[in-house]
N, C-alpha and C positions, 0 to 999 in steps of 0.2 A: 504495499499499501503506499510506502515512503517512496519509491520510486512515483506511481500514477498521482499518488500529493502535487507533488514540486511539478509535473508534469500538466499538473492541471491548475495550479497556481491559486493551490487551498495552500491556507484561508483567506488570502487577502484577494483573489478572483472569484472566487468560491466557497459554497456553504457544504458542508456533507451530510446529506441525510440516509438515515439505514431504514428500510423499505422492507415488509413483508407482501411480496406478491406472489400471486398464485397461477402457476403455469398454465394454457390455452392446449397441451395436450390432454390424451385421454385418462392420465389418470392424475390431472386436477392440483400437484402437486404446489405447497406451498414452498418459498423459498425466500432465505435474506438476501437482499443485494445493497451494495450501497451506488449512491446517485449522487450525482456532483450538481449546483446550481449555483448558477453566474449573480454573486452580490448585486444588488442595486446601480451601485456607482460604476457597473462595467456593463451594463446593459447598453445598448444603442441599436437601433435596428438598422442603421449599415453597416454592422460589424457583420463580415465573412470566416468562416475556418477556412484555415489553408487547407491547398489540396494534401498535403504533406499529413494533415492531420486526422482530414476525412479515411484516406487511405491508411492510417492507423486502424482507426474504430474498423473500417471493413477488413483490413488482416486479421484483426483477432476475432470479428464474427465468425470469418471460414474456419479458423483456428478449431471455436467452439463448435463448428457447423450448428450455424444458430439460420434461422429460417430466411427465406429469398426475400422479406425486407429490409432486408443492409443492402443489397446490391445496389436501392437506389442510390446509397451514400455516392457511387458513382455517378449521376446528374445531378447534384445540386450544384448551386452555386458555390465557388470560392475562389479566394485568389492563392498564387504559387507563389514561393520566395525562391524557385527556382533562375535561375537567371541564364 
C-alpha cells in the first residue's frame, strides 16, 4: 500500500476510503476494498489523467482478469507525458 499511496498522492491529493462491496458474479461475495477520492482542493473539470496512468490501471485490471469494462480506459481522454 505504501507504493500505491505515494503513486496516488495520498494524503495530500487523495483521501482513502475502505469499503465493503458485493461482487456481481454468481456467489455475490462481499470483499473489502480501498478506493481513493480526490480532496476538494484538487478537483477541476479540466484535469485529465495521463495515458501512462490509464495504462497502469488497465495493466492491473488485465493481471487480475477484471471484466471487459476496464478496456474502455484505452478510449478515455488523457494527456501524454511522452515526448
